[in-house]
C-alpha positions as CSV (number, residue, x, y, z in Angstrom):
1,M,0.0,0.0,0.0
2,T,1.2,3.6,-0.7
3,I,0.5,6.8,1.2
4,S,1.6,9.9,-0.7
5,M,1.0,13.6,-0.5
6,E,2.5,16.8,-2.0
7,K,3.1,18.4,1.4
8,F,3.9,15.5,3.7
9,D,1.5,15.2,6.7
10,Y,2.7,12.3,8.8
11,R,-0.4,12.4,11.0
12,A,-2.7,11.7,8.1
13,A,-0.3,9.0,7.0
14,L,-0.3,7.3,10.3
15,K,-4.1,6.9,10.3
16,K,-3.8,4.6,7.2
17,I,-1.0,2.5,8.7
18,P,-2.3,-0.6,10.6
19,H,-1.1,-2.0,14.0
20,K,0.3,-5.1,12.2
21,P,3.7,-6.6,11.5
22,G,5.3,-5.6,8.2
23,V,7.9,-3.7,6.3
24,Y,7.8,0.1,5.7
25,Q,9.6,2.1,3.0
26,Y,10.4,5.9,3.1
27,W,10.6,7.8,-0.2
28,D,11.9,11.4,-0.8
29,S,10.6,14.2,-3.1
30,E,12.5,12.6,-6.1
31,N,10.5,9.4,-5.5
32,E,13.8,7.7,-4.5
33,L,13.6,4.9,-1.9
34,I,15.8,6.2,1.0
35,Y,15.0,3.8,3.9
36,I,13.5,0.3,4.5
37,G,12.6,-0.9,8.0
38,K,10.7,-3.8,9.7
39,A,8.3,-3.6,12.6
40,K,6.2,-5.7,14.8
41,D,3.7,-2.9,14.9
42,L,4.0,-0.7,11.7
43,R,2.0,2.3,13.0
44,N,3.9,2.6,16.3
45,R,7.3,2.2,14.7
46,V,6.6,4.8,12.0
47,N,5.2,7.2,14.6
48,S,8.4,6.9,16.6
49,Y,10.3,8.7,13.8
50,F,8.1,11.7,14.1
51,N,8.0,11.9,17.9
52,K,9.6,15.2,18.7
53,D,10.2,14.2,22.3
54,L,12.4,11.3,21.1
55,N,16.1,11.9,21.5
56,V,17.2,11.0,17.9
57,N,20.6,11.6,16.3
58,A,21.3,14.1,13.5
59,K,21.2,11.6,10.7
60,T,17.7,10.4,11.7
61,R,16.5,14.0,11.8
62,V,17.8,14.5,8.3
63,L,16.1,11.3,7.1
64,V,12.8,12.4,8.6
65,S,13.1,15.8,7.0
66,K,13.4,14.1,3.5
67,I,10.3,11.8,3.8
68,R,7.6,12.6,1.3
69,N,6.0,9.3,0.9
70,I,5.5,6.1,2.9
71,T,4.8,2.6,1.5
72,F,4.3,-0.5,3.5
73,T,3.8,-4.2,3.2
74,I,1.8,-6.2,5.8
75,V,3.0,-9.8,6.6
76,D,1.8,-12.5,8.9
77,S,4.6,-12.3,11.5
78,E,7.6,-10.4,12.7
79,V,9.8,-13.2,11.3
80,D,8.3,-12.7,7.9
81,A,9.0,-8.9,8.2
82,W,12.6,-9.7,9.3
83,L,13.2,-11.9,6.2
84,L,11.4,-9.5,3.8
85,E,13.4,-6.5,5.1
86,N,16.7,-8.2,4.5
87,A,15.7,-9.2,0.9
88,M,14.5,-5.7,0.1
89,I,17.6,-4.0,1.5
90,K,19.9,-6.3,-0.5
91,K,17.9,-5.5,-3.7
92,H,17.5,-1.7,-3.3
93,Q,20.4,-0.6,-1.1
94,P,18.6,2.5,0.2
95,R,20.8,5.5,1.1
96,Y,20.0,5.5,4.8
97,N,20.1,1.7,5.5
98,V,23.0,-0.3,6.8
99,M,25.2,-1.2,3.9
100,L,26.1,-4.9,3.6
101,K,29.2,-6.0,1.8
102,D,28.3,-8.4,-0.9
103,D,29.6,-12.0,-1.1
104,K,30.1,-12.2,-4.9
105,T,33.9,-12.8,-4.5
106,Y,33.7,-15.7,-2.1
107,P,34.2,-19.2,-3.6
108,W,31.9,-22.2,-3.3
109,I,32.5,-25.9,-3.6
110,I,30.2,-27.4,-6.3
111,I,28.9,-30.9,-6.7
112,K,28.0,-30.8,-10.4
113,N,24.6,-32.0,-11.5
114,E,25.7,-34.7,-14.0
115,N,26.4,-38.5,-14.2
116,F,29.4,-39.3,-12.1
117,P,29.5,-35.8,-10.6
118,R,32.7,-33.8,-10.5
119,I,33.6,-31.7,-7.4
120,F,35.5,-28.5,-7.8
121,W,35.4,-24.8,-6.6
122,T,33.8,-21.9,-8.4
123,R,32.8,-18.2,-7.8
124,R,29.8,-18.4,-10.2
125,I,26.5,-19.9,-9.1
126,I,24.5,-21.3,-12.0
127,R,21.0,-22.6,-11.2
128,D,21.4,-26.0,-13.0
129,G,20.5,-28.3,-10.2
130,S,24.1,-28.6,-8.9
131,K,24.8,-28.5,-5.2
132,Y,26.8,-25.5,-3.9
133,L,28.4,-25.6,-0.5
134,G,29.8,-22.5,1.1
135,P,30.6,-19.7,0.6
136,Y,34.1,-20.1,2.0
137,A,35.5,-16.9,3.5
138,S,38.9,-18.7,3.9
139,V,40.2,-19.8,0.5
140,S,42.9,-21.8,2.2
141,M,40.3,-23.7,4.2
142,M,38.4,-24.5,1.1
143,H,41.5,-25.9,-0.7
144,A,42.4,-27.9,2.3
145,I,39.0,-29.6,2.2
146,L,39.3,-30.2,-1.6
147,D,42.8,-31.7,-1.1
148,L,41.4,-34.1,1.6
149,I,38.6,-35.2,-0.8
150,K,41.0,-35.7,-3.7
151,E,43.4,-37.8,-1.5
152,T,40.6,-39.8,0.1
153,Y,38.2,-40.4,-2.8
154,P,39.3,-41.1,-6.4
155,L,36.9,-39.0,-8.5
156,R,36.9,-38.0,-12.2
157,T,38.2,-34.6,-13.2
158,C,37.4,-34.8,-16.9
159,N,34.4,-33.1,-18.5
160,L,33.3,-36.0,-20.7
161,A,29.6,-36.7,-21.1
162,L,29.5,-40.0,-19.1
163,T,26.0,-41.1,-20.1
164,R,25.2,-44.7,-19.9
165,Q,24.7,-44.8,-23.7
166,N,28.2,-43.3,-24.3
167,I,29.9,-45.6,-21.8
168,D,28.2,-48.8,-23.2
169,A,29.2,-47.7,-26.7
170,G,32.9,-47.6,-25.7
171,K,33.4,-44.0,-26.7
172,F,36.0,-43.3,-24.1
173,K,39.3,-44.7,-22.9
174,V,40.9,-44.2,-19.5
175,C,43.4,-41.4,-19.1
176,L,46.6,-40.8,-17.1
177,E,44.5,-40.0,-14.0
178,Y,43.4,-43.7,-13.9
179,Q,47.0,-44.9,-14.3
180,L,48.0,-42.7,-11.3
181,G,45.2,-44.0,-9.2
182,N,43.4,-40.7,-9.0
183,C,40.3,-42.0,-10.8
184,K,38.6,-45.5,-10.9
185,G,37.7,-45.2,-14.6
186,P,33.9,-44.9,-14.7
187,C,34.3,-43.9,-18.4
188,Q,35.0,-47.6,-19.2
189,N,32.7,-49.1,-16.7
190,F,35.6,-49.8,-14.3
191,Q,33.6,-48.1,-11.5
192,T,29.8,-48.5,-11.0
193,E,27.4,-45.6,-10.6
194,E,26.4,-47.1,-7.2
195,D,30.0,-47.0,-5.9
196,Y,30.6,-43.5,-7.3
197,A,27.3,-42.3,-5.7
198,H,28.3,-43.8,-2.4
199,N,31.5,-41.7,-2.5
200,I,29.6,-38.6,-3.4
201,E,27.2,-39.2,-0.5
202,E,30.2,-39.5,2.0
203,I,31.8,-36.3,0.5
204,T,28.5,-34.4,0.9
205,D,28.4,-35.5,4.6
206,I,32.0,-34.3,5.1
207,L,31.2,-30.9,3.5
208,N,28.2,-30.6,5.7
209,G,30.2,-31.3,8.8
210,K,28.9,-34.8,9.4
211,I,32.4,-36.3,9.3
212,G,31.9,-38.3,12.5
213,S,29.4,-40.6,10.8
214,V,31.7,-41.1,7.8
215,V,34.6,-42.1,10.1
216,R,32.4,-44.5,12.1
217,N,31.2,-46.2,8.9
218,L,34.8,-46.5,7.6
219,K,35.9,-48.0,10.9
220,S,33.1,-50.6,10.6
221,D,34.0,-51.5,7.0
222,M,37.7,-51.6,7.9
223,D,37.1,-54.1,10.8
224,K,34.9,-56.2,8.5
225,A,37.5,-56.3,5.8
226,A,40.2,-57.4,8.3
227,S,37.9,-60.1,9.8
228,D,37.3,-61.4,6.2
229,L,41.1,-61.5,5.7
230,N,40.8,-58.9,2.9
231,F,43.9,-57.1,4.1
232,E,44.4,-55.1,0.9
233,L,41.0,-53.5,1.2
234,A,41.5,-53.1,5.0
235,H,44.7,-51.2,4.3
236,R,43.1,-48.8,1.8
237,L,40.2,-48.2,4.3
238,K,42.7,-47.7,7.1
239,R,44.6,-45.0,5.1
240,K,41.3,-43.2,4.3
241,F,40.2,-43.5,8.0
242,D,43.5,-42.0,9.2
243,L,43.2,-39.0,6.8
244,L,39.6,-38.2,7.9
245,E,40.3,-38.7,11.6
246,N,43.3,-36.4,11.4
247,Y,41.2,-33.8,9.6
248,Q,38.4,-34.2,12.2
249,S,40.9,-33.7,15.1
250,K,42.0,-30.4,13.5
251,S,38.5,-29.2,12.9
252,T,36.7,-30.1,16.2
253,V,36.7,-27.2,18.6
254,V,33.8,-28.1,20.9
255,N,32.0,-31.1,22.2
256,S,30.6,-33.2,19.4
257,S,27.2,-33.2,21.2
258,I,26.7,-29.7,19.7
259,T,25.2,-31.0,16.5
260,D,23.8,-28.1,14.6
261,V,24.1,-24.5,15.8
262,D,24.7,-21.0,14.3
263,V,26.9,-18.7,16.3
264,F,27.0,-14.9,16.0
265,N,28.9,-12.1,17.6
266,I,29.2,-8.4,16.9
267,A,31.7,-5.6,17.4
268,S,30.9,-2.0,16.5
269,D,32.0,1.6,16.7
270,E,30.4,5.0,15.7
271,K,30.4,4.3,11.9
272,Y,30.8,0.6,11.3
273,A,29.8,-2.8,12.7
274,F,31.3,-6.2,12.1
275,V,29.5,-9.5,12.6
276,N,31.1,-12.9,12.7
277,F,29.2,-16.1,11.9
278,L,30.3,-19.7,12.8
279,K,28.4,-22.7,11.5
280,V,28.9,-25.7,13.8
281,M,28.0,-29.3,12.9
282,N,28.8,-32.2,15.2
283,G,31.3,-30.2,17.1
284,T,33.1,-29.0,13.9
285,I,33.1,-25.5,12.5
286,I,32.3,-26.1,8.9
287,Q,31.8,-22.5,7.8
288,T,32.9,-19.1,9.1
289,Q,32.7,-15.6,7.8
290,T,32.8,-12.0,9.0
291,I,31.0,-9.2,7.3
292,E,31.2,-5.4,7.6
293,L,28.1,-3.2,7.9
294,K,28.2,0.6,7.4
295,K,25.9,2.4,9.8
296,R,23.6,5.0,8.4
297,L,21.4,6.1,11.3
298,D,23.4,5.1,14.4
299,E,21.6,1.7,14.6
300,D,22.1,-0.2,17.8
301,D,23.9,-3.6,18.1
302,E,20.6,-5.6,18.4
303,E,19.2,-4.1,15.2
304,L,22.5,-4.7,13.3
305,L,22.9,-8.3,14.6
306,S,19.3,-9.1,13.7
307,L,19.9,-7.9,10.1
308,A,23.2,-9.9,9.9
309,I,21.5,-13.1,11.2
310,S,18.9,-12.9,8.5
311,E,21.6,-12.3,5.9
312,F,23.9,-15.1,7.0
313,R,21.1,-17.7,7.4
314,S,19.8,-16.8,3.9
315,R,23.3,-16.8,2.4
316,Y,24.2,-20.2,3.8
317,N,20.7,-21.7,3.6
318,S,20.9,-22.5,7.3
319,H,18.0,-24.0,9.1
320,S,19.7,-24.6,12.5
321,K,17.1,-24.6,15.3
322,E,19.5,-23.0,17.9
323,V,21.3,-19.7,17.4
324,I,24.0,-18.6,19.9
325,V,24.2,-14.8,20.4
326,P,26.0,-12.4,22.8
327,F,22.7,-10.8,24.1
328,D,19.0,-11.3,23.8
329,I,17.5,-10.9,20.3
330,H,13.8,-10.0,20.2
331,I,12.7,-12.0,17.2
332,D,9.6,-14.1,17.8
333,D,10.4,-17.1,15.5
334,P,9.0,-20.4,16.9
335,D,11.6,-22.3,14.7
336,I,14.6,-20.6,16.3
337,K,15.9,-20.8,19.9
338,F,18.2,-17.9,20.8
339,T,20.8,-18.8,23.4
340,V,23.0,-16.5,25.4
341,P,25.4,-18.9,27.1
342,K,27.3,-18.0,30.3
343,L,29.4,-21.1,30.8
344,G,30.4,-24.3,29.1
345,E,31.2,-25.3,25.5
346,K,28.6,-22.9,23.9
347,K,30.2,-20.0,25.8
348,K,33.6,-21.1,24.3
349,L,32.1,-20.9,20.9
350,L,30.7,-17.5,21.5
351,D,34.1,-16.4,22.8
352,L,35.8,-17.8,19.7
353,S,33.3,-15.8,17.5
354,H,34.1,-12.7,19.6
355,K,37.8,-13.2,19.1
356,N,37.3,-13.5,15.4
357,V,35.1,-10.4,15.0
358,Q,37.5,-8.3,17.2
359,F,40.4,-9.4,15.1
360,F,38.6,-8.6,11.9
361,K,37.5,-5.2,13.2
362,K,41.1,-4.3,14.2
363,E,42.5,-5.4,10.9
364,K,39.9,-3.3,9.0
365,I,40.4,-0.3,11.1
366,D,44.3,-0.5,11.0
367,Q,44.1,-0.9,7.2
368,Y,41.9,2.1,6.8
369,E,43.8,4.2,9.3
370,K,47.1,3.6,7.4
371,L,45.6,5.2,4.4
372,N,43.9,7.9,6.4
373,P,46.1,8.9,9.4
374,E,43.8,11.7,10.4
375,V,41.0,9.2,11.0
376,R,43.2,7.3,13.5
377,T,44.0,10.6,15.3
378,E,40.3,11.5,15.5
379,R,39.5,8.0,16.8
380,L,42.2,8.1,19.5
381,L,41.3,11.6,20.7
382,T,37.6,10.6,20.8
383,Q,38.4,7.5,22.8
384,M,40.6,9.5,25.2
385,M,37.8,12.0,25.7
386,K,35.4,9.2,26.6
387,D,37.8,7.3,28.8
388,L,38.9,10.4,30.7
389,R,35.4,11.8,31.1
390,M,36.3,15.0,29.2
391,N,34.0,17.4,27.4
392,Q,36.4,18.3,24.6
393,L,38.9,16.4,22.4
394,P,42.4,16.5,23.9
395,H,44.2,17.9,20.8
396,H,46.8,19.5,23.1
397,I,48.2,17.6,26.1
398,E,51.0,18.6,28.4
399,C,52.7,16.4,31.0
400,F,54.9,17.5,34.0
401,D,57.7,15.6,35.7
402,N,60.2,16.6,38.5
403,S,63.8,15.5,39.1
404,N,66.3,16.1,41.9
405,F,69.3,14.5,43.6
406,Q,69.0,14.4,47.3
407,G,67.3,17.8,47.1
408,K,70.0,19.3,44.9
409,Y,69.7,20.4,41.3
410,P,65.9,20.3,41.2
411,V,64.4,20.7,37.7
412,S,61.0,20.3,36.1
413,A,60.3,19.1,32.6
414,I,57.2,19.5,30.4
415,V,56.5,17.6,27.2
416,V,53.8,18.4,24.8
417,F,51.7,16.1,22.6
418,K,49.5,17.6,19.8
419,D,47.0,15.3,18.1
420,A,48.4,12.4,20.1
421,K,52.0,12.9,18.7
422,P,55.1,14.5,20.4
423,S,55.6,18.1,19.6
424,K,59.3,18.4,20.6
425,K,59.7,22.0,19.7
426,D,57.3,22.8,22.5
427,Y,59.1,20.8,25.2
428,R,60.4,23.0,28.1
429,H,62.7,22.7,31.1
430,F,62.4,24.7,34.3
431,N,65.2,25.5,36.7
432,V,63.5,25.7,40.1
433,K,63.9,29.1,41.6
434,T,61.8,29.3,44.8
435,V,62.2,25.8,46.4
436,E,64.9,24.9,48.8
437,G,65.6,21.2,49.6
438,P,63.7,18.1,48.5
439,N,60.1,19.4,48.2
440,D,58.5,17.7,45.2
441,F,55.1,19.3,45.8
442,A,56.4,22.8,45.9
443,T,58.5,22.2,42.8
444,M,55.4,21.0,40.9
445,E,53.5,24.0,42.1
446,E,56.2,26.4,40.9
447,A,56.6,24.7,37.5
448,V,52.8,24.6,36.7
449,H,52.4,28.2,37.8
450,R,55.3,29.5,35.7
451,R,54.1,27.6,32.7
452,Y,50.6,28.8,32.6
453,R,51.3,32.3,33.9
454,R,53.4,32.8,30.8
455,M,50.9,31.2,28.4
456,L,48.2,33.6,29.8
457,D,50.5,36.6,29.5
458,E,51.3,35.7,25.9
459,G,47.7,34.9,25.0
460,T,48.7,31.3,24.0
461,E,45.9,28.7,23.8
462,L,45.8,26.5,26.9
463,P,46.0,22.7,26.6
464,Q,42.8,20.6,27.0
465,L,44.5,18.0,29.2
466,I,47.3,18.3,31.8
467,I,49.0,15.2,33.2
468,I,51.0,15.2,36.4
469,D,53.5,12.4,37.0
470,G,52.6,11.6,40.5
471,G,49.8,10.8,42.9
472,K,47.4,12.9,45.0
473,G,50.1,15.2,46.5
474,Q,51.6,16.3,43.2
475,L,48.1,16.6,41.7
476,S,46.9,18.9,44.5
477,A,50.0,21.1,44.2
478,A,49.5,21.5,40.5
479,L,45.8,22.2,41.0
480,K,46.7,24.9,43.6
481,S,48.6,26.8,40.9
482,L,45.7,26.4,38.3
483,K,43.2,27.8,40.9
484,L,45.5,30.7,41.6
485,L,45.6,31.5,37.9
486,G,41.8,31.0,37.6
487,I,42.0,28.3,34.9
488,D,41.2,25.2,37.0
489,K,37.7,25.0,35.3
490,Q,39.1,25.5,31.8
491,V,41.3,22.3,31.6
492,T,41.2,18.7,32.6
493,I,44.0,17.7,35.0
494,I,44.9,14.2,36.2
495,G,47.7,12.5,38.0
496,I,49.2,9.2,37.1
497,A,50.8,7.0,39.9
498,K,53.5,4.6,38.7
499,R,52.8,1.6,41.0
500,L,49.5,0.5,39.5
501,E,49.1,3.0,36.8
502,E,46.1,4.5,38.5
503,L,44.7,7.9,37.4
504,Y,43.7,10.5,40.0
505,Y,41.2,13.3,39.6
506,P,41.0,16.4,41.8
507,G,38.5,15.9,44.6
508,D,38.0,12.2,43.8
509,Q,39.3,9.9,46.5
510,Y,39.1,6.8,44.3
511,P,41.4,6.4,41.3
512,L,40.4,5.4,37.8
513,Y,41.9,2.2,36.4
514,L,42.0,1.9,32.6
515,D,42.4,-1.5,30.8
516,K,46.2,-2.2,30.5
517,K,45.7,-2.6,26.8
518,S,43.8,0.6,26.5
519,E,45.1,3.0,23.8
520,T,44.3,5.9,26.1
521,L,46.5,4.5,28.9
522,K,49.3,3.8,26.3
523,I,49.3,7.4,25.2
524,I,49.4,8.6,28.9
525,Q,52.2,6.3,29.6
526,Q,54.1,7.5,26.6
527,L,53.7,11.1,27.8
528,R,54.8,10.2,31.3
529,D,57.8,8.2,30.1
530,E,58.8,11.0,27.6
531,A,58.6,13.6,30.4
532,H,60.7,11.5,32.7
533,R,63.3,10.9,29.9
534,F,63.4,14.6,29.0
535,G,63.6,15.7,32.6
536,I,66.3,13.2,33.6
537,T,68.5,14.2,30.6
538,F,68.4,17.9,31.7
539,H,68.9,17.0,35.4
540,R,72.0,14.9,34.6
541,K,73.5,17.7,32.6
542,K,72.9,20.2,35.4
543,R,74.1,17.8,38.0
544,D,77.3,17.0,36.0
545,K,77.9,20.7,35.4
546,G,77.4,21.4,39.1
547,T,79.9,18.7,40.1
548,L,82.5,20.0,37.6
549,A,82.0,23.5,38.8
550,T,82.5,22.4,42.4
551,E,85.8,20.8,41.4
552,L,87.0,24.1,39.8
553,E,86.0,26.0,42.9
554,L,88.7,24.0,44.7
555,I,91.3,26.1,42.8
556,E,92.6,29.1,44.7
557,G,91.0,32.3,43.3
558,I,88.3,30.5,41.3
559,G,84.8,31.1,42.6
560,K,81.4,29.9,41.5
561,T,81.0,32.6,38.8
562,S,84.5,32.1,37.3
563,A,83.9,28.3,37.3
564,E,80.7,28.6,35.4
565,K,82.3,31.0,32.9
566,L,85.1,28.6,32.3
567,L,82.8,25.6,31.7
568,K,80.6,27.7,29.4
569,Y,83.6,28.7,27.3
570,F,85.6,25.4,27.3
571,K,82.6,23.0,27.6
572,S,84.5,20.5,29.8
573,V,87.1,20.2,32.5
574,K,89.3,18.2,30.1
575,K,89.6,21.1,27.7
576,I,90.3,23.5,30.6
577,R,93.1,21.1,31.8
578,E,94.6,21.1,28.2
579,A,94.3,24.9,27.7
580,S,97.3,27.2,27.6
581,G,97.7,30.3,29.7
582,E,96.8,32.5,26.8
583,E,93.6,30.6,26.2
584,L,92.7,30.7,29.9
585,Q,93.2,34.5,29.9
586,E,90.4,34.8,27.4
587,V,88.0,34.0,30.3
588,V,89.9,34.8,33.6
589,N,92.7,37.1,34.7
590,I,96.4,36.2,34.6
591,K,96.6,35.3,38.3
592,Q,93.6,32.9,38.0
593,A,95.1,31.4,34.8
594,N,98.4,30.6,36.6
595,A,96.5,29.1,39.5
596,I,94.6,26.8,37.1
597,L,97.8,25.7,35.3
598,S,99.5,25.1,38.7
599,Y,96.5,23.1,40.0
600,F,96.3,20.7,37.1
601,R,100.1,20.2,37.0
602,E,100.1,19.2,40.6
603,K,97.1,16.9,40.1
604,V,98.9,15.1,37.2
605,V,102.0,14.5,39.4
606,V,99.8,13.2,42.3
607,E,97.9,10.9,39.9
């Protein structure tokens, strides 16, 4: 049914939409289909789009503003709506619907519809009565299965028309494949149709995951051949049995009592979702694939997973009664039992699916971000903003660290990251001026005050995030300076303690613990470590310079000022020791130059 009007009046439209399950379609002013959706109650669902009190996102508001026509199709049940929605989305690909990646490039294994069927792989599906098994997301897995079949079952590979009439007329001769033992020669009646069909039946069971029954039948035939003293046949069956059992041991991942289930899991972000599917038969995963869905209207995970389940079950022609999912799916289908396992073998399967979908998501994101570095930066900053409970993206981050040696030579260092990368030209050192003795809190207070006092005076833009290397004490000292400057509400400031990598916020007695693998924590650690390295390097230079200056002060007539001048000019004590009187007089007077020459001559004699 169609509801259309020049100036769209959704209230009039709603009156014609029934309270029944079905599929609705939205059209724009160009009569272009822009969205397809399903509903258990069509009128309630459509009405929800126009409810002004509903907190919808910007994309949904844009969609609603473009609606000029609504069509809908009534069906018998929500399940029918679910299936119809999937079929229509695949056919029309409306602009505002989730975009499904197609499966045209995936290969299938075909059992050809012909006398003495051939088995091979293809990417083209022709509706000629042949059986197609797949698709196989992993080409290597598909070839491994075909290699097993070739090694276990001698089948023909030629494309001869092996009709009964042609064979009886003797039109064909056996080829090299027969001589090599790869074919039993059905072209010359060396193999019966019944025997060949029995092999095809076993192969079909293997491809459908029913490998256990094939192995059991082989074991029985092998034992019978041995008891009949037919050792040659028993040996051939034993070789086939070993091959299949070895393949089964590599394929079985759960208890074989799990006979026929579909497993789904989902991972999503703001723009994309990824859904993994595992098909399990008799404890063996026989099919697996992960697809990517592009969000259009900020769809939630349940809606996306429902769509993917419909797509996968249609694509793989699956009729499994049980579907394992990570959370409740509200689809009233009497033929499907949705299970959300908490323990046991089914939970292991769900975890395996989760591992696969997370890996696929990471690979896709990494691949995309390599081509678009700005996307990675935006994602990292957005994640940091969420993790650190900020209200703005931390494009500019600064981190402070203090260093001293038994209260002497205290220094502070600040490192700067812009867009999650070091900005080394903005690194700064601070020689502490107002603090005497080992007072780390006062040192932090001075450094923070001097840094942001200068930025305010120069009109420089403040950072969005300040990180203090230390716990509550250092954080409180830094906050004191920010309050004094009146900027404590303009920036986010946190402290990081080394022991357990806990993050402290002002006024919060409980620390925040981020996941050890969190990208946010890794960036914070990188900042902290870089500040420590930068500060230690400067501290060592100052300490070494202080130690050398102290040694020069032992020379009669050389005070602190003269020692510093000498080091600044000559760069090292070694060069001072090697300097001539004339060279020394470039910095000090003749009396001091002679004292220096005399001091180092005596030192050499003593040494």
